[in-house]
All heavy atoms as TSV, in Angstrom:
chain	resi	resn	atom	element	x	y	z
A	1	MET	N	N	-47.477	-64.018	92.167
A	1	MET	CA	C	-48.849	-63.569	92.097
A	1	MET	C	C	-49.442	-64.071	90.776
A	1	MET	O	O	-48.821	-63.979	89.731
A	1	MET	CB	C	-48.884	-62.045	92.166
A	1	MET	CG	C	-50.267	-61.480	92.302
A	1	MET	SD	S	-50.306	-59.674	92.420
A	1	MET	CE	C	-49.738	-59.399	94.075
A	2	SER	N	N	-50.638	-64.625	90.809
A	2	SER	CA	C	-51.265	-65.163	89.612
A	2	SER	C	C	-51.761	-64.030	88.702
A	2	SER	O	O	-51.874	-62.874	89.120
A	2	SER	CB	C	-52.432	-66.059	89.987
A	2	SER	OG	O	-53.525	-65.275	90.439
A	3	ASN	N	N	-52.064	-64.394	87.477
A	3	ASN	CA	C	-52.591	-63.405	86.526
A	3	ASN	C	C	-53.889	-62.804	87.037
A	3	ASN	O	O	-54.132	-61.608	86.869
A	3	ASN	CB	C	-52.834	-64.059	85.165
A	3	ASN	CG	C	-51.547	-64.368	84.447
A	3	ASN	OD1	O	-50.497	-63.837	84.773
A	3	ASN	ND2	N	-51.622	-65.245	83.474
A	4	LEU	N	N	-54.720	-63.646	87.655
A	4	LEU	CA	C	-55.994	-63.166	88.177
A	4	LEU	C	C	-55.775	-62.161	89.306
A	4	LEU	O	O	-56.419	-61.114	89.352
A	4	LEU	CB	C	-56.826	-64.346	88.673
A	4	LEU	CG	C	-58.241	-64.063	89.111
A	4	LEU	CD1	C	-59.036	-63.418	87.987
A	4	LEU	CD2	C	-58.916	-65.338	89.562
A	5	GLU	N	N	-54.845	-62.460	90.190
A	5	GLU	CA	C	-54.547	-61.527	91.282
A	5	GLU	C	C	-53.963	-60.229	90.751
A	5	GLU	O	O	-54.292	-59.150	91.236
A	5	GLU	CB	C	-53.580	-62.178	92.277
A	5	GLU	CG	C	-54.208	-63.302	93.076
A	5	GLU	CD	C	-53.183	-64.080	93.879
A	5	GLU	OE1	O	-51.991	-64.121	93.475
A	5	GLU	OE2	O	-53.568	-64.642	94.905
A	6	THR	N	N	-53.094	-60.329	89.754
A	6	THR	CA	C	-52.497	-59.150	89.141
A	6	THR	C	C	-53.575	-58.282	88.500
A	6	THR	O	O	-53.595	-57.059	88.680
A	6	THR	CB	C	-51.444	-59.544	88.089
A	6	THR	OG1	O	-50.434	-60.338	88.724
A	6	THR	CG2	C	-50.811	-58.332	87.444
A	7	ALA	N	N	-54.490	-58.925	87.769
A	7	ALA	CA	C	-55.578	-58.184	87.123
A	7	ALA	C	C	-56.476	-57.519	88.163
A	7	ALA	O	O	-56.883	-56.363	87.994
A	7	ALA	CB	C	-56.395	-59.123	86.234
A	8	ALA	N	N	-56.774	-58.234	89.238
A	8	ALA	CA	C	-57.622	-57.676	90.293
A	8	ALA	C	C	-56.949	-56.469	90.931
A	8	ALA	O	O	-57.600	-55.447	91.204
A	8	ALA	CB	C	-57.944	-58.734	91.342
A	9	GLN	N	N	-55.651	-56.551	91.165
A	9	GLN	CA	C	-54.915	-55.441	91.766
A	9	GLN	C	C	-54.908	-54.234	90.834
A	9	GLN	O	O	-55.107	-53.101	91.277
A	9	GLN	CB	C	-53.484	-55.864	92.098
A	9	GLN	CG	C	-52.659	-54.773	92.740
A	9	GLN	CD	C	-53.239	-54.297	94.052
A	9	GLN	OE1	O	-53.703	-55.081	94.851
A	9	GLN	NE2	N	-53.238	-52.998	94.279
A	10	ARG	N	N	-54.687	-54.472	89.538
A	10	ARG	CA	C	-54.686	-53.370	88.571
A	10	ARG	C	C	-56.053	-52.703	88.499
A	10	ARG	O	O	-56.156	-51.482	88.431
A	10	ARG	CB	C	-54.279	-53.881	87.193
A	10	ARG	CG	C	-52.792	-54.242	87.138
A	10	ARG	CD	C	-52.397	-54.842	85.824
A	10	ARG	NE	N	-52.695	-53.946	84.718
A	10	ARG	CZ	C	-52.776	-54.346	83.463
A	10	ARG	NH1	N	-52.593	-55.603	83.147
A	10	ARG	NH2	N	-53.036	-53.481	82.512
A	11	LEU	N	N	-57.107	-53.512	88.526
A	11	LEU	CA	C	-58.459	-52.959	88.482
A	11	LEU	C	C	-58.748	-52.147	89.736
A	11	LEU	O	O	-59.311	-51.057	89.673
A	11	LEU	CB	C	-59.486	-54.079	88.318
A	11	LEU	CG	C	-60.934	-53.640	88.197
A	11	LEU	CD1	C	-61.120	-52.676	87.033
A	11	LEU	CD2	C	-61.832	-54.845	88.044
A	12	GLU	N	N	-58.332	-52.651	90.876
A	12	GLU	CA	C	-58.536	-51.926	92.135
A	12	GLU	C	C	-57.805	-50.585	92.112
A	12	GLU	O	O	-58.348	-49.554	92.548
A	12	GLU	CB	C	-58.049	-52.775	93.302
A	12	GLU	CG	C	-58.473	-52.260	94.638
A	12	GLU	CD	C	-58.150	-53.228	95.764
A	12	GLU	OE1	O	-58.113	-54.440	95.534
A	12	GLU	OE2	O	-57.938	-52.741	96.878
A	13	THR	N	N	-56.597	-50.556	91.562
A	13	THR	CA	C	-55.832	-49.318	91.438
A	13	THR	C	C	-56.548	-48.334	90.516
A	13	THR	O	O	-56.638	-47.142	90.815
A	13	THR	CB	C	-54.420	-49.620	90.909
A	13	THR	OG1	O	-53.769	-50.508	91.816
A	13	THR	CG2	C	-53.596	-48.358	90.761
A	14	ALA	N	N	-57.078	-48.847	89.405
A	14	ALA	CA	C	-57.798	-47.990	88.458
A	14	ALA	C	C	-59.053	-47.407	89.099
A	14	ALA	O	O	-59.363	-46.223	88.916
A	14	ALA	CB	C	-58.152	-48.788	87.208
A	15	VAL	N	N	-59.757	-48.212	89.864
A	15	VAL	CA	C	-60.967	-47.733	90.539
A	15	VAL	C	C	-60.603	-46.630	91.532
A	15	VAL	O	O	-61.286	-45.603	91.610
A	15	VAL	CB	C	-61.709	-48.895	91.240
A	15	VAL	CG1	C	-62.786	-48.377	92.183
A	15	VAL	CG2	C	-62.321	-49.833	90.208
A	16	ALA	N	N	-59.536	-46.819	92.260
A	16	ALA	CA	C	-59.098	-45.802	93.225
A	16	ALA	C	C	-58.760	-44.493	92.505
A	16	ALA	O	O	-59.117	-43.407	92.984
A	16	ALA	CB	C	-57.899	-46.305	94.019
A	17	ARG	N	N	-58.091	-44.585	91.351
A	17	ARG	CA	C	-57.773	-43.373	90.583
A	17	ARG	C	C	-59.039	-42.684	90.106
A	17	ARG	O	O	-59.143	-41.455	90.147
A	17	ARG	CB	C	-56.882	-43.723	89.392
A	17	ARG	CG	C	-55.439	-43.957	89.761
A	17	ARG	CD	C	-54.489	-43.928	88.556
A	17	ARG	NE	N	-55.047	-44.397	87.317
A	17	ARG	CZ	C	-54.812	-45.582	86.761
A	17	ARG	NH1	N	-54.016	-46.445	87.356
A	17	ARG	NH2	N	-55.355	-45.903	85.601
A	18	LEU	N	N	-60.000	-43.459	89.644
A	18	LEU	CA	C	-61.268	-42.880	89.206
A	18	LEU	C	C	-61.988	-42.188	90.359
A	18	LEU	O	O	-62.558	-41.108	90.192
A	18	LEU	CB	C	-62.174	-43.955	88.601
A	18	LEU	CG	C	-61.843	-44.392	87.184
A	18	LEU	CD1	C	-62.685	-45.601	86.803
A	18	LEU	CD2	C	-62.069	-43.262	86.205
A	19	GLU	N	N	-61.962	-42.797	91.525
A	19	GLU	CA	C	-62.608	-42.184	92.692
A	19	GLU	C	C	-61.967	-40.846	93.026
A	19	GLU	O	O	-62.659	-39.869	93.302
A	19	GLU	CB	C	-62.536	-43.125	93.891
A	19	GLU	CG	C	-63.481	-44.310	93.784
A	19	GLU	CD	C	-63.299	-45.316	94.900
A	19	GLU	OE1	O	-62.202	-45.406	95.498
A	19	GLU	OE2	O	-64.280	-46.037	95.178
A	20	ARG	N	N	-60.640	-40.788	92.984
A	20	ARG	CA	C	-59.944	-39.524	93.262
A	20	ARG	C	C	-60.281	-38.479	92.206
A	20	ARG	O	O	-60.511	-37.307	92.521
A	20	ARG	CB	C	-58.433	-39.750	93.331
A	20	ARG	CG	C	-57.964	-40.430	94.597
A	20	ARG	CD	C	-56.450	-40.373	94.754
A	20	ARG	NE	N	-55.733	-40.979	93.642
A	20	ARG	CZ	C	-55.414	-42.263	93.538
A	20	ARG	NH1	N	-55.758	-43.107	94.489
A	20	ARG	NH2	N	-54.745	-42.716	92.504
A	21	ALA	N	N	-60.333	-38.909	90.950
A	21	ALA	CA	C	-60.619	-37.967	89.855
A	21	ALA	C	C	-62.031	-37.409	89.970
A	21	ALA	O	O	-62.247	-36.222	89.707
A	21	ALA	CB	C	-60.425	-38.662	88.515
A	22	THR	N	N	-62.984	-38.227	90.366
A	22	THR	CA	C	-64.360	-37.738	90.468
A	22	THR	C	C	-64.496	-36.678	91.549
A	22	THR	O	O	-65.338	-35.790	91.447
A	22	THR	CB	C	-65.370	-38.869	90.738
A	22	THR	OG1	O	-65.021	-39.549	91.938
A	22	THR	CG2	C	-65.442	-39.827	89.585
A	23	ARG	N	N	-63.681	-36.752	92.556
A	23	ARG	CA	C	-63.735	-35.740	93.622
A	23	ARG	C	C	-63.198	-34.392	93.149
A	23	ARG	O	O	-63.562	-33.348	93.684
A	23	ARG	CB	C	-62.951	-36.216	94.841
A	23	ARG	CG	C	-63.664	-37.310	95.597
A	23	ARG	CD	C	-62.933	-37.646	96.891
A	23	ARG	NE	N	-63.032	-39.085	97.075
A	23	ARG	CZ	C	-62.030	-39.935	97.082
A	23	ARG	NH1	N	-60.791	-39.505	96.962
A	23	ARG	NH2	N	-62.227	-41.214	97.240
A	24	ARG	N	N	-62.310	-34.402	92.146
A	24	ARG	CA	C	-61.671	-33.165	91.692
A	24	ARG	C	C	-62.440	-32.457	90.592
A	24	ARG	O	O	-62.219	-31.274	90.334
A	24	ARG	CB	C	-60.269	-33.477	91.181
A	24	ARG	CG	C	-59.286	-33.868	92.269
A	24	ARG	CD	C	-57.866	-33.884	91.725
A	24	ARG	NE	N	-57.729	-34.681	90.533
A	24	ARG	CZ	C	-57.135	-35.869	90.475
A	24	ARG	NH1	N	-56.626	-36.409	91.559
A	24	ARG	NH2	N	-57.053	-36.521	89.347
A	25	LEU	N	N	-63.308	-33.139	89.915
A	25	LEU	CA	C	-63.964	-32.556	88.747
A	25	LEU	C	C	-65.318	-31.961	89.088
A	25	LEU	O	O	-65.930	-32.283	90.091
A	25	LEU	CB	C	-64.148	-33.629	87.673
A	25	LEU	CG	C	-62.824	-34.191	87.135
A	25	LEU	CD1	C	-63.107	-35.344	86.207
A	25	LEU	CD2	C	-62.034	-33.115	86.409
A	26	ASP	N	N	-65.786	-31.101	88.190
A	26	ASP	CA	C	-67.117	-30.520	88.398
A	26	ASP	C	C	-68.192	-31.573	88.151
A	26	ASP	O	O	-67.924	-32.673	87.713
A	26	ASP	CB	C	-67.329	-29.284	87.526
A	26	ASP	CG	C	-67.263	-29.598	86.044
A	26	ASP	OD1	O	-67.918	-30.559	85.608
A	26	ASP	OD2	O	-66.564	-28.875	85.313
A	27	ALA	N	N	-69.437	-31.213	88.387
A	27	ALA	CA	C	-70.558	-32.148	88.337
A	27	ALA	C	C	-70.714	-32.814	86.973
A	27	ALA	O	O	-70.984	-34.005	86.881
A	27	ALA	CB	C	-71.843	-31.448	88.730
A	28	GLY	N	N	-70.577	-32.065	85.879
A	28	GLY	CA	C	-70.748	-32.637	84.539
A	28	GLY	C	C	-69.744	-33.734	84.253
A	28	GLY	O	O	-70.098	-34.835	83.847
A	29	ASP	N	N	-68.470	-33.432	84.431
A	29	ASP	CA	C	-67.425	-34.432	84.212
A	29	ASP	C	C	-67.519	-35.529	85.260
A	29	ASP	O	O	-67.236	-36.685	84.976
A	29	ASP	CB	C	-66.038	-33.785	84.266
A	29	ASP	CG	C	-65.771	-32.863	83.080
A	29	ASP	OD1	O	-66.413	-33.047	82.028
A	29	ASP	OD2	O	-64.930	-31.974	83.219
A	30	GLY	N	N	-67.907	-35.146	86.436
A	30	GLY	CA	C	-68.026	-36.127	87.521
A	30	GLY	C	C	-69.054	-37.198	87.205
A	30	GLY	O	O	-68.865	-38.364	87.553
A	31	GLN	N	N	-70.136	-36.824	86.528
A	31	GLN	CA	C	-71.158	-37.812	86.171
A	31	GLN	C	C	-70.619	-38.841	85.183
A	31	GLN	O	O	-70.907	-40.027	85.290
A	31	GLN	CB	C	-72.394	-37.117	85.605
A	31	GLN	CG	C	-73.188	-36.364	86.653
A	31	GLN	CD	C	-74.369	-35.625	86.045
A	31	GLN	OE1	O	-74.469	-35.491	84.831
A	31	GLN	NE2	N	-75.244	-35.143	86.899
A	32	ILE	N	N	-69.837	-38.375	84.245
A	32	ILE	CA	C	-69.228	-39.291	83.269
A	32	ILE	C	C	-68.281	-40.248	83.982
A	32	ILE	O	O	-68.311	-41.463	83.761
A	32	ILE	CB	C	-68.482	-38.498	82.174
A	32	ILE	CG1	C	-69.475	-37.715	81.337
A	32	ILE	CG2	C	-67.651	-39.433	81.298
A	32	ILE	CD1	C	-68.850	-36.692	80.418
A	33	LEU	N	N	-67.453	-39.693	84.840
A	33	LEU	CA	C	-66.514	-40.554	85.566
A	33	LEU	C	C	-67.224	-41.461	86.564
A	33	LEU	O	O	-66.803	-42.593	86.780
A	33	LEU	CB	C	-65.455	-39.711	86.270
A	33	LEU	CG	C	-64.406	-39.108	85.352
A	33	LEU	CD1	C	-63.449	-38.230	86.143
A	33	LEU	CD2	C	-63.638	-40.189	84.624
A	34	ALA	N	N	-68.293	-40.966	87.145
A	34	ALA	CA	C	-69.055	-41.802	88.079
A	34	ALA	C	C	-69.624	-43.014	87.345
A	34	ALA	O	O	-69.644	-44.127	87.884
A	34	ALA	CB	C	-70.163	-41.000	88.734
A	35	ALA	N	N	-70.068	-42.819	86.120
A	35	ALA	CA	C	-70.572	-43.934	85.320
A	35	ALA	C	C	-69.443	-44.919	85.013
A	35	ALA	O	O	-69.626	-46.136	85.096
A	35	ALA	CB	C	-71.204	-43.422	84.032
A	36	ALA	N	N	-68.266	-44.391	84.679
A	36	ALA	CA	C	-67.111	-45.254	84.414
A	36	ALA	C	C	-66.710	-46.004	85.677
A	36	ALA	O	O	-66.351	-47.184	85.628
A	36	ALA	CB	C	-65.945	-44.426	83.889
A	37	LEU	N	N	-66.775	-45.316	86.801
A	37	LEU	CA	C	-66.450	-45.952	88.080
A	37	LEU	C	C	-67.432	-47.071	88.378
A	37	LEU	O	O	-67.039	-48.162	88.808
A	37	LEU	CB	C	-66.454	-44.917	89.201
A	37	LEU	CG	C	-66.199	-45.438	90.607
A	37	LEU	CD1	C	-64.851	-46.115	90.699
A	37	LEU	CD2	C	-66.284	-44.278	91.603
A	38	SER	N	N	-68.695	-46.821	88.148
A	38	SER	CA	C	-69.716	-47.836	88.373
A	38	SER	C	C	-69.464	-49.065	87.504
A	38	SER	O	O	-69.563	-50.208	87.965
A	38	SER	CB	C	-71.096	-47.253	88.085
A	38	SER	OG	O	-72.088	-48.224	88.262
A	39	GLU	N	N	-69.099	-48.820	86.259
A	39	GLU	CA	C	-68.788	-49.920	85.352
A	39	GLU	C	C	-67.560	-50.698	85.826
A	39	GLU	O	O	-67.542	-51.927	85.802
A	39	GLU	CB	C	-68.553	-49.371	83.943
A	39	GLU	CG	C	-68.325	-50.428	82.902
A	39	GLU	CD	C	-68.130	-49.839	81.522
A	39	GLU	OE1	O	-68.787	-48.826	81.205
A	39	GLU	OE2	O	-67.317	-50.386	80.763
A	40	ALA	N	N	-66.543	-49.985	86.283
A	40	ALA	CA	C	-65.331	-50.641	86.778
A	40	ALA	C	C	-65.636	-51.473	88.019
A	40	ALA	O	O	-65.116	-52.579	88.184
A	40	ALA	CB	C	-64.253	-49.601	87.090
A	41	ARG	N	N	-66.500	-50.947	88.894
A	41	ARG	CA	C	-66.874	-51.709	90.087
A	41	ARG	C	C	-67.629	-52.979	89.718
A	41	ARG	O	O	-67.420	-54.035	90.316
A	41	ARG	CB	C	-67.715	-50.846	91.020
A	41	ARG	CG	C	-66.899	-49.850	91.787
A	41	ARG	CD	C	-67.741	-49.095	92.770
A	41	ARG	NE	N	-66.913	-48.281	93.635
A	41	ARG	CZ	C	-67.301	-47.169	94.181
A	41	ARG	NH1	N	-68.520	-46.703	93.977
A	41	ARG	NH2	N	-66.478	-46.478	94.959
A	42	ALA	N	N	-68.500	-52.887	88.725
A	42	ALA	CA	C	-69.242	-54.074	88.282
A	42	ALA	C	C	-68.281	-55.116	87.712
A	42	ALA	O	O	-68.416	-56.314	87.987
A	42	ALA	CB	C	-70.291	-53.676	87.247
A	43	GLU	N	N	-67.312	-54.649	86.942
A	43	GLU	CA	C	-66.316	-55.563	86.379
A	43	GLU	C	C	-65.490	-56.205	87.486
A	43	GLU	O	O	-65.204	-57.402	87.456
A	43	GLU	CB	C	-65.408	-54.804	85.410
A	43	GLU	CG	C	-64.425	-55.681	84.676
A	43	GLU	CD	C	-63.572	-54.905	83.687
A	43	GLU	OE1	O	-63.949	-53.777	83.315
A	43	GLU	OE2	O	-62.527	-55.430	83.291
A	44	TYR	N	N	-65.122	-55.423	88.473
A	44	TYR	CA	C	-64.355	-55.933	89.610
A	44	TYR	C	C	-65.164	-56.990	90.356
A	44	TYR	O	O	-64.641	-58.040	90.727
A	44	TYR	CB	C	-63.987	-54.769	90.538
A	44	TYR	CG	C	-63.161	-55.192	91.724
A	44	TYR	CD1	C	-61.808	-55.455	91.583
A	44	TYR	CD2	C	-63.726	-55.316	92.984
A	44	TYR	CE1	C	-61.044	-55.839	92.667
A	44	TYR	CE2	C	-62.970	-55.708	94.074
A	44	TYR	CZ	C	-61.626	-55.963	93.903
A	44	TYR	OH	O	-60.878	-56.359	94.984
A	45	SER	N	N	-66.443	-56.730	90.561
A	45	SER	CA	C	-67.310	-57.674	91.246
A	45	SER	C	C	-67.397	-58.989	90.473
A	45	SER	O	O	-67.320	-60.078	91.050
A	45	SER	CB	C	-68.704	-57.078	91.438
A	45	SER	OG	O	-69.557	-58.003	92.053
A	46	ALA	N	N	-67.551	-58.878	89.156
A	46	ALA	CA	C	-67.608	-60.077	88.321
A	46	ALA	C	C	-66.294	-60.843	88.398
A	46	ALA	O	O	-66.285	-62.079	88.468
A	46	ALA	CB	C	-67.921	-59.696	86.880
A	47	LEU	N	N	-65.193	-60.128	88.415
A	47	LEU	CA	C	-63.883	-60.752	88.523
A	47	LEU	C	C	-63.729	-61.474	89.860
A	47	LEU	O	O	-63.212	-62.590	89.918
A	47	LEU	CB	C	-62.785	-59.696	88.360
A	47	LEU	CG	C	-61.344	-60.177	88.384
A	47	LEU	CD1	C	-61.083	-61.175	87.286
A	47	LEU	CD2	C	-60.407	-58.995	88.261
A	48	GLU	N	N	-64.190	-60.854	90.934
A	48	GLU	CA	C	-64.141	-61.497	92.243
A	48	GLU	C	C	-64.968	-62.777	92.265
A	48	GLU	O	O	-64.534	-63.796	92.814
A	48	GLU	CB	C	-64.670	-60.553	93.326
A	48	GLU	CG	C	-63.677	-59.538	93.796
A	48	GLU	CD	C	-64.219	-58.725	94.951
A	48	GLU	OE1	O	-65.396	-58.306	94.904
A	48	GLU	OE2	O	-63.454	-58.510	95.899
A	49	GLN	N	N	-66.148	-62.739	91.660
A	49	GLN	CA	C	-67.002	-63.927	91.622
A	49	GLN	C	C	-66.342	-65.042	90.818
A	49	GLN	O	O	-66.363	-66.210	91.223
A	49	GLN	CB	C	-68.368	-63.583	91.035
A	49	GLN	CG	C	-69.198	-62.706	91.940
A	49	GLN	CD	C	-70.477	-62.230	91.269
A	49	GLN	OE1	O	-70.774	-62.589	90.140
A	49	GLN	NE2	N	-71.227	-61.410	91.976
A	50	THR	N	N	-65.743	-64.687	89.704
A	50	THR	CA	C	-65.045	-65.677	88.883
A	50	THR	C	C	-63.882	-66.282	89.657
A	50	THR	O	O	-63.686	-67.503	89.651
A	50	THR	CB	C	-64.537	-65.042	87.580
A	50	THR	OG1	O	-65.656	-64.539	86.855
A	50	THR	CG2	C	-63.778	-66.033	86.727
A	51	ALA	N	N	-63.119	-65.446	90.336
A	51	ALA	CA	C	-61.982	-65.937	91.123
A	51	ALA	C	C	-62.458	-66.888	92.221
A	51	ALA	O	O	-61.824	-67.920	92.478
A	51	ALA	CB	C	-61.215	-64.774	91.730
A	52	SER	N	N	-63.564	-66.570	92.839
A	52	SER	CA	C	-64.110	-67.428	93.885
A	52	SER	C	C	-64.522	-68.782	93.325
A	52	SER	O	O	-64.237	-69.827	93.921
A	52	SER	CB	C	-65.304	-66.735	94.545
A	52	SER	OG	O	-65.866	-67.577	95.529
A	53	ARG	N	N	-65.202	-68.767	92.177
A	53	ARG	CA	C	-65.613	-70.033	91.549
A	53	ARG	C	C	-64.395	-70.860	91.161
A	53	ARG	O	O	-64.375	-72.082	91.363
A	53	ARG	CB	C	-66.489	-69.765	90.330
A	53	ARG	CG	C	-67.907	-69.368	90.681
A	53	ARG	CD	C	-68.833	-69.418	89.474
A	53	ARG	NE	N	-68.379	-68.644	88.334
A	53	ARG	CZ	C	-68.664	-67.367	88.120
A	53	ARG	NH1	N	-69.397	-66.698	88.980
A	53	ARG	NH2	N	-68.219	-66.751	87.041
A	54	VAL	N	N	-63.393	-70.211	90.601
A	54	VAL	CA	C	-62.175	-70.925	90.195
A	54	VAL	C	C	-61.495	-71.525	91.419
A	54	VAL	O	O	-61.080	-72.689	91.397
A	54	VAL	CB	C	-61.218	-69.985	89.432
A	54	VAL	CG1	C	-59.846	-70.603	89.269
A	54	VAL	CG2	C	-61.806	-69.617	88.075
A	55	ALA	N	N	-61.397	-70.776	92.484
A	55	ALA	CA	C	-60.762	-71.281	93.705
A	55	ALA	C	C	-61.521	-72.479	94.261
A	55	ALA	O	O	-60.911	-73.477	94.672
A	55	ALA	CB	C	-60.686	-70.174	94.750
A	56	THR	N	N	-62.838	-72.405	94.245
A	56	THR	CA	C	-63.646	-73.521	94.736
A	56	THR	C	C	-63.427	-74.761	93.886
A	56	THR	O	O	-63.257	-75.867	94.416
A	56	THR	CB	C	-65.144	-73.127	94.736
A	56	THR	OG1	O	-65.310	-72.007	95.600
A	56	THR	CG2	C	-66.018	-74.261	95.201
A	57	ARG	N	N	-63.427	-74.583	92.585
A	57	ARG	CA	C	-63.212	-75.724	91.690
A	57	ARG	C	C	-61.811	-76.302	91.846
A	57	ARG	O	O	-61.636	-77.527	91.825
A	57	ARG	CB	C	-63.456	-75.304	90.250
A	57	ARG	CG	C	-64.936	-75.015	89.973
A	57	ARG	CD	C	-65.182	-74.521	88.582
A	57	ARG	NE	N	-64.844	-75.544	87.598
A	57	ARG	CZ	C	-64.774	-75.305	86.301
A	57	ARG	NH1	N	-65.004	-74.092	85.833
A	57	ARG	NH2	N	-64.466	-76.270	85.464
A	58	LEU	N	N	-60.818	-75.445	92.008
A	58	LEU	CA	C	-59.452	-75.933	92.217
A	58	LEU	C	C	-59.343	-76.708	93.521
A	58	LEU	O	O	-58.702	-77.766	93.580
A	58	LEU	CB	C	-58.462	-74.772	92.208
A	58	LEU	CG	C	-58.098	-74.213	90.845
A	58	LEU	CD1	C	-57.236	-72.969	91.002
A	58	LEU	CD2	C	-57.365	-75.245	90.012
A	59	ASP	N	N	-59.961	-76.197	94.574
A	59	ASP	CA	C	-59.942	-76.904	95.856
A	59	ASP	C	C	-60.568	-78.288	95.721
A	59	ASP	O	O	-60.043	-79.274	96.239
A	59	ASP	CB	C	-60.679	-76.101	96.929
A	59	ASP	CG	C	-59.910	-74.880	97.387
A	59	ASP	OD1	O	-58.692	-74.798	97.125
A	59	ASP	OD2	O	-60.544	-73.996	98.010
A	60	ALA	N	N	-61.694	-78.370	95.021
A	60	ALA	CA	C	-62.362	-79.658	94.830
A	60	ALA	C	C	-61.490	-80.615	94.024
A	60	ALA	O	O	-61.390	-81.806	94.343
A	60	ALA	CB	C	-63.709	-79.452	94.144
A	61	THR	N	N	-60.843	-80.101	92.996
A	61	THR	CA	C	-59.960	-80.929	92.173
A	61	THR	C	C	-58.778	-81.433	92.985
A	61	THR	O	O	-58.402	-82.607	92.889
A	61	THR	CB	C	-59.473	-80.136	90.943
A	61	THR	OG1	O	-60.615	-79.724	90.190
A	61	THR	CG2	C	-58.550	-80.962	90.079
A	62	ILE	N	N	-58.200	-80.584	93.791
A	62	ILE	CA	C	-57.074	-80.980	94.642
A	62	ILE	C	C	-57.513	-82.054	95.629
A	62	ILE	O	O	-56.794	-83.036	95.855
A	62	ILE	CB	C	-56.478	-79.758	95.360
A	62	ILE	CG1	C	-55.768	-78.859	94.348
A	62	ILE	CG2	C	-55.525	-80.172	96.479
A	62	ILE	CD1	C	-55.378	-77.498	94.871
A	63	GLU	N	N	-58.704	-81.887	96.196
A	63	GLU	CA	C	-59.233	-82.899	97.121
A	63	GLU	C	C	-59.367	-84.247	96.425
A	63	GLU	O	O	-58.999	-85.279	96.974
A	63	GLU	CB	C	-60.593	-82.455	97.665
A	63	GLU	CG	C	-60.555	-81.238	98.546
A	63	GLU	CD	C	-60.231	-81.584	99.985
A	63	GLU	OE1	O	-60.530	-82.710	100.409
A	63	GLU	OE2	O	-59.664	-80.721	100.657
A	64	ARG	N	N	-59.911	-84.233	95.203
A	64	ARG	CA	C	-60.082	-85.494	94.460
A	64	ARG	C	C	-58.731	-86.123	94.134
A	64	ARG	O	O	-58.561	-87.340	94.256
A	64	ARG	CB	C	-60.882	-85.253	93.184
A	64	ARG	CG	C	-62.365	-85.030	93.430
A	64	ARG	CD	C	-63.194	-85.135	92.153
A	64	ARG	NE	N	-62.756	-84.248	91.096
A	64	ARG	CZ	C	-63.211	-83.020	90.874
A	64	ARG	NH1	N	-64.126	-82.503	91.672
A	64	ARG	NH2	N	-62.759	-82.298	89.879
A	65	LEU	N	N	-57.772	-85.307	93.724
A	65	LEU	CA	C	-56.442	-85.840	93.421
A	65	LEU	C	C	-55.795	-86.435	94.659
A	65	LEU	O	O	-55.172	-87.510	94.603
A	65	LEU	CB	C	-55.552	-84.739	92.836
A	65	LEU	CG	C	-55.863	-84.335	91.400
A	65	LEU	CD1	C	-55.052	-83.109	91.013
A	65	LEU	CD2	C	-55.583	-85.487	90.453
A	66	ASN	N	N	-55.943	-85.766	95.792
A	66	ASN	CA	C	-55.393	-86.299	97.038
A	66	ASN	C	C	-56.046	-87.619	97.397
A	66	ASN	O	O	-55.372	-88.553	97.840
A	66	ASN	CB	C	-55.568	-85.301	98.180
A	66	ASN	CG	C	-54.536	-84.200	98.132
A	66	ASN	OD1	O	-53.436	-84.390	97.626
A	66	ASN	ND2	N	-54.892	-83.040	98.655
A	67	ALA	N	N	-57.350	-87.736	97.185
A	67	ALA	CA	C	-58.058	-88.985	97.481
A	67	ALA	C	C	-57.551	-90.111	96.578
A	67	ALA	O	O	-57.361	-91.247	97.041
A	67	ALA	CB	C	-59.559	-88.795	97.304
A	68	VAL	N	N	-57.329	-89.811	95.308
A	68	VAL	CA	C	-56.822	-90.817	94.374
A	68	VAL	C	C	-55.418	-91.255	94.787
A	68	VAL	O	O	-55.079	-92.435	94.763
A	68	VAL	CB	C	-56.819	-90.281	92.925
A	68	VAL	CG1	C	-56.035	-91.162	91.989
A	68	VAL	CG2	C	-58.240	-90.106	92.435
A	69	LEU	N	N	-54.590	-90.327	95.169
A	69	LEU	CA	C	-53.216	-90.639	95.556
A	69	LEU	C	C	-53.151	-91.460	96.851
A	69	LEU	O	O	-52.216	-92.231	97.035
A	69	LEU	CB	C	-52.402	-89.354	95.714
A	69	LEU	CG	C	-52.119	-88.596	94.420
A	69	LEU	CD1	C	-51.448	-87.264	94.721
A	69	LEU	CD2	C	-51.244	-89.435	93.484
A	70	ARG	N	N	-54.118	-91.302	97.711
A	70	ARG	CA	C	-54.132	-92.046	98.977
A	70	ARG	C	C	-54.597	-93.488	98.808
A	70	ARG	O	O	-54.371	-94.315	99.676
A	70	ARG	CB	C	-55.003	-91.357	99.999
A	70	ARG	CG	C	-54.314	-90.153	100.617
A	70	ARG	CD	C	-55.224	-89.531	101.609
A	70	ARG	NE	N	-55.889	-88.469	100.848
A	70	ARG	CZ	C	-56.540	-87.461	101.343
A	70	ARG	NH1	N	-56.713	-87.364	102.618
A	70	ARG	NH2	N	-57.063	-86.537	100.593
A	71	THR	N	N	-55.271	-93.792	97.706
A	71	THR	CA	C	-55.779	-95.157	97.531
A	71	THR	C	C	-54.822	-96.025	96.786
A	71	THR	O	O	-53.810	-95.716	96.325
A	71	THR	CB	C	-57.116	-95.167	96.745
A	71	THR	OG1	O	-56.962	-94.417	95.562
A	71	THR	CG2	C	-58.229	-94.666	97.595
């Protein structure tokens, strides 16, 4: 598993824990955790976008290398 996949999995686990915690706490604490959860989701989304861009660039690079090797 790559570092990016490992980080994504850890973040997903943390988000799940935050979601469970927000259900157990009263409204005041829940608002604080809800804000933290929102921030974690935004970070996760950014990480997913970065991973997608990296994968696209890697695919393009592999295609170019294959083309060079075939000639």
